[in-house]
C-alpha positions in Angstrom: 9.1 -21.5 -59.7 10.3 -19.9 -63.6 12.0 -16.0 -63.4 8.9 -15.1 -65.0 6.2 -16.4 -63.0 8.3 -15.3 -60.0 8.1 -11.5 -61.2 4.2 -11.8 -62.1 3.4 -13.2 -58.5 5.9 -10.3 -57.0 3.3 -7.6 -58.6 0.7 -9.1 -56.1 3.2 -9.6 -53.3 6.6 -8.6 -52.9 8.6 -11.6 -52.3 12.1 -10.2 -52.2 13.1 -6.6 -51.2 16.4 -5.0 -52.6 18.0 -2.2 -50.4 21.0 -0.2 -52.2 21.5 3.0 -50.7 17.7 3.8 -50.9 17.0 4.1 -54.2 16.8 1.6 -57.0 19.6 -0.2 -58.0 21.4 -1.3 -61.2 21.8 -4.5 -59.2 18.3 -5.5 -59.3 16.6 -7.6 -62.2 13.2 -7.6 -60.5 10.7 -4.7 -61.1 10.6 -1.4 -59.7 7.6 -2.2 -57.2 10.5 -4.3 -55.3 12.4 -1.4 -54.7 11.8 0.1 -51.4 13.3 3.0 -50.3 14.8 2.1 -47.1 12.0 4.3 -45.4 9.8 1.8 -46.4 11.3 -0.5 -45.5 11.3 0.1 -41.9 7.3 1.0 -42.0 7.0 -2.2 -43.1 8.6 -4.0 -40.9 7.2 -1.2 -38.1 3.3 -1.9 -39.2 3.2 -5.1 -40.5 6.0 -7.5 -37.9 3.0 -10.4 -38.7 3.8 -9.8 -43.1 7.2 -9.9 -43.1 8.2 -10.1 -46.5 10.3 -13.5 -47.2 13.4 -12.3 -47.8 15.6 -9.4 -47.5 18.7 -8.9 -50.0 20.7 -6.6 -48.9 23.1 -5.4 -51.7 25.2 -2.9 -49.4 27.5 -4.8 -46.6 26.0 -2.6 -43.7 23.2 -4.8 -43.2 19.9 -2.9 -41.3 17.6 -6.0 -40.4 13.9 -5.6 -41.1 11.3 -8.2 -41.1 12.1 -10.9 -42.8 12.0 -14.8 -43.0 15.3 -14.6 -45.0 18.6 -12.8 -45.6 20.6 -12.7 -47.8 24.0 -10.4 -48.5 25.8 -9.1 -51.0 29.5 -8.7 -50.6 31.8 -6.6 -53.1 35.1 -6.6 -52.3 36.8 -7.1 -48.7 39.4 -4.0 -49.7 38.0 -2.2 -46.2 39.6 -5.3 -44.2 43.0 -5.4 -46.7 43.0 -1.1 -45.9 42.3 -0.7 -49.6 39.9 1.5 -48.6 38.3 2.8 -45.6 35.6 1.5 -44.1 33.7 4.8 -43.3 36.4 6.7 -41.5 36.6 3.5 -39.6 40.1 1.5 -39.1 40.3 -2.1 -39.9 39.1 -3.4 -36.9 35.8 -1.8 -37.0 35.5 -2.9 -40.4 36.1 -6.2 -39.5 33.4 -5.9 -36.8 30.6 -4.5 -39.8 31.7 -7.1 -42.2 31.5 -9.9 -39.5 28.1 -8.7 -38.1 26.3 -8.9 -41.6 27.3 -11.8 -43.1 26.4 -13.3 -39.4 22.8 -12.2 -39.9 22.8 -13.7 -43.4 21.6 -17.2 -44.3 23.1 -16.7 -47.3 25.8 -14.3 -48.5 26.6 -13.7 -52.8 30.0 -12.5 -54.0 30.1 -10.6 -57.1 33.4 -12.5 -58.8 35.0 -15.7 -57.3 37.9 -13.2 -56.7 35.6 -11.7 -53.9 34.4 -14.8 -52.7 38.1 -16.0 -52.2 38.7 -12.7 -50.4 35.5 -13.1 -48.2 36.5 -17.3 -47.2 40.3 -15.7 -46.4 38.9 -13.3 -44.0 35.9 -14.9 -43.0 36.3 -19.1 -42.9 33.4 -19.6 -40.9 30.7 -18.3 -43.6 32.7 -20.3 -46.5 29.7 -23.1 -46.7 27.1 -19.8 -47.2 28.8 -18.4 -49.9 28.3 -18.4 -53.9 29.2 -16.3 -56.9 26.3 -14.8 -58.3 27.8 -12.1 -61.2 25.5 -9.0 -61.4 23.5 -8.6 -64.7 24.4 -5.3 -66.6 21.3 -3.5 -67.3 20.9 -2.0 -70.7 21.0 1.9 -70.2 20.4 4.8 -72.3 22.7 6.9 -72.9 22.3 10.7 -71.6 24.9 12.7 -73.8 27.7 14.1 -71.7 28.2 17.6 -74.0 31.5 18.3 -72.6 33.2 15.0 -73.8 33.2 14.5 -77.2 36.7 14.4 -79.8 38.7 11.3 -80.2 39.8 10.1 -76.5 40.7 7.7 -73.9 38.1 7.2 -71.1 38.9 6.4 -67.5 35.3 6.5 -64.9 35.8 6.6 -61.5 36.8 8.1 -58.6 40.6 9.6 -58.3 41.2 7.8 -55.3 45.0 6.0 -55.2 43.6 2.4 -55.1 42.3 3.4 -58.7 46.1 3.6 -59.8 45.6 6.2 -61.6 48.9 7.4 -61.6 50.0 4.1 -63.0 47.7 5.2 -66.2 49.2 8.9 -66.5 52.6 7.4 -66.7 51.7 5.4 -69.6 50.4 8.0 -71.2 53.4 10.2 -71.0 55.4 7.0 -71.9 53.6 6.9 -75.5 53.7 11.0 -75.7 57.9 10.6 -75.1 57.6 7.7 -77.6 55.9 9.4 -80.2 53.2 7.0 -80.4 50.2 9.0 -78.9 48.2 9.7 -81.5 47.4 13.7 -82.3 44.0 14.9 -81.4 43.3 12.1 -78.5 43.2 13.2 -75.0 42.9 11.4 -72.1 39.0 11.6 -70.2 38.9 11.0 -66.1 35.2 11.1 -65.0 34.2 10.9 -62.1 33.6 12.3 -58.2 37.0 14.0 -57.0 38.8 11.3 -54.5 41.8 11.6 -52.5 44.2 11.8 -55.5 42.0 14.5 -57.1 45.2 17.0 -56.2 47.7 14.1 -56.9 46.5 14.0 -60.4 47.0 17.5 -61.2 50.2 17.4 -59.9 51.7 14.8 -61.8 50.1 15.3 -64.9 51.6 18.7 -64.8 55.0 17.1 -63.6 54.7 14.6 -67.1 53.7 17.1 -68.9 50.8 15.9 -70.2 48.3 18.4 -68.9 47.2 19.3 -72.0 45.5 15.5 -73.1 44.4 15.2 -69.8 40.8 16.3 -69.7 38.9 16.4 -66.2 35.0 15.7 -66.3 33.7 15.6 -62.7 31.0 13.8 -61.4 28.8 11.8 -64.2 25.3 12.2 -62.8 23.4 9.3 -64.1 24.0 5.5 -65.2 23.1 7.1 -68.6 26.0 9.8 -68.5 28.7 7.0 -67.5 27.1 5.0 -70.9 27.6 8.6 -72.9 30.9 9.0 -72.1 32.2 5.0 -72.3 30.3 4.6 -75.9 32.0 7.1 -77.7 35.6 6.6 -76.5 38.2 4.8 -78.4 39.3 2.9 -75.5 38.7 2.9 -72.3 41.1 2.4 -69.6 40.9 0.6 -66.0 44.7 0.3 -64.1 43.5 -0.2 -60.9 44.5 -3.5 -59.2 41.6 -3.9 -55.9 38.8 -4.5 -58.2 35.7 -6.5 -56.8 34.1 -6.5 -60.2 34.5 -4.0 -62.4 31.6 -3.2 -63.6 32.9 0.2 -66.0 35.2 -2.1 -68.0 32.0 -4.9 -68.4 29.7 -1.3 -69.6 32.9 -0.7 -71.8 33.2 -4.1 -73.6 29.2 -4.6 -74.1 29.4 -1.3 -75.8 32.2 -2.8 -78.5 34.8 -0.2 -77.0 38.5 -2.1 -76.5 39.9 -2.3 -73.0 43.2 -1.7 -71.3 42.4 -3.1 -67.5 45.2 -4.6 -64.9 45.2 -8.2 -64.1 44.3 -8.4 -60.9 41.8 -9.1 -58.5 38.8 -9.6 -60.2 39.4 -8.2 -63.8 40.8 -11.4 -65.7 37.8 -13.7 -64.8 35.2 -10.9 -65.5 36.9 -10.0 -68.9 37.9 -13.6 -69.8 40.8 -12.7 -72.1 38.1 -9.7 -74.0 40.5 -7.0 -72.3 44.1 -6.1 -72.9 45.7 -6.8 -69.4 48.8 -5.7 -67.7 50.6 -6.4 -64.7 49.3 -4.7 -61.8 51.6 -0.8 -61.3 53.2 -1.6 -64.6 53.2 1.5 -66.5 55.3 0.3 -69.5 53.2 -2.9 -70.3 49.9 -0.6 -69.9 51.5 1.6 -72.9 52.4 -1.3 -74.9 49.0 -2.6 -74.6 47.4 0.9 -74.8 49.7 2.4 -77.8 48.6 -1.0 -79.8 44.7 -0.6 -78.9 45.5 2.9 -80.2 47.7 2.5 -83.4 46.0 -0.5 -84.8 42.8 -0.5 -86.5 42.6 -3.9 -86.4 43.6 -4.8 -83.1 40.8 -2.7 -81.7 38.2 -4.7 -83.9 39.4 -7.4 -82.1 38.9 -6.6 -79.1 35.6 -4.4 -79.7 34.2 -7.9 -80.8 35.7 -9.9 -78.1 34.2 -7.5 -75.4 30.6 -7.1 -76.9 30.5 -11.6 -77.0 32.2 -12.2 -73.3 29.5 -8.8 -72.3 26.2 -11.5 -73.4 27.4 -13.7 -70.1 26.0 -11.4 -68.0 22.8 -11.6 -68.8 19.0 -10.5 -66.6 17.8 -14.1 -67.4 20.9 -15.4 -66.0 21.3 -13.1 -63.0 17.4 -13.4 -62.2 17.6 -17.3 -62.0 20.8 -17.4 -60.2 19.4 -15.3 -57.3 15.9 -17.2 -57.6 18.3 -20.1 -56.6 19.6 -18.1 -53.9 16.8 -16.9 -52.2 15.4 -20.8 -52.6 18.4 -21.7 -50.9 18.2 -18.6 -47.8 15.0 -19.5 -46.9 15.5 -23.3 -46.7 18.3 -22.4 -44.5 16.2 -19.9 -42.5 13.4 -22.5 -41.8 15.1 -25.7 -42.3 18.2 -25.0 -40.7 21.9 -25.4 -42.7 
């Protein structure tokens, strides 16, 4: 069955159900009719146990079972098991239990990158035979103006958490200013919700003498706002070394904004030569890459073109076809066995 045929058929009887924190998800390539809220999923399971959906796709690892013939689970990264991100306040052992339970219920496990898959197989080798990589799609988004974010700037989008290595970025900006290579009139915009480095961001900016360059914009309420902040940037900086995929970097590449990012985790495979990379934690290397893009228009043009070309690989059609294949495998495994 083609993707188009599945879409038409799904409007008559949903064949796959998506759950992403109870709201429509950017990962979903199918019609909004398939994007049920959690309560709707539970009601369906409660009142129609004789008519389960064919495939339940949990795009979060904390999978809540519903009536379904087959289950597909998506893993974004294994940071909780590495101690990089907290698992809802739980310790590492509890995180392992949560991941293990979710993976054990799934007929097919999808990882959003090879890096995420490698981490998954290292932590749970018993699930290697049921796991595969399916890169998510970049769904076009209409920008929503963020008036506070205008003028020339380098953008960072994400929570101000320690795992995002914002300290590396701030040190890099300070090095460029000291060397006289930070262009006049350019600021550093930090956009996203407050995290565990929020106070440290202010202290370090003041300590490095660059607080006048840093513009802090808080939580962005929509993908359209994220799109607006990214597409108007001179460059996009993504210094985190623990990214399971790196969606903001991909969004920047699609918009033709040059990307400077950490050569770690999933970033090298996702950017595939279309971003200026630097070793994890290396502020000097970050400064060199960022300074080149800020001060050399030809380098920016080359990076913009490479980014746009690379972003084409993350199409909805490719994503839909690979999801369809995964759903078919899940149904086969659920009904016929491994």
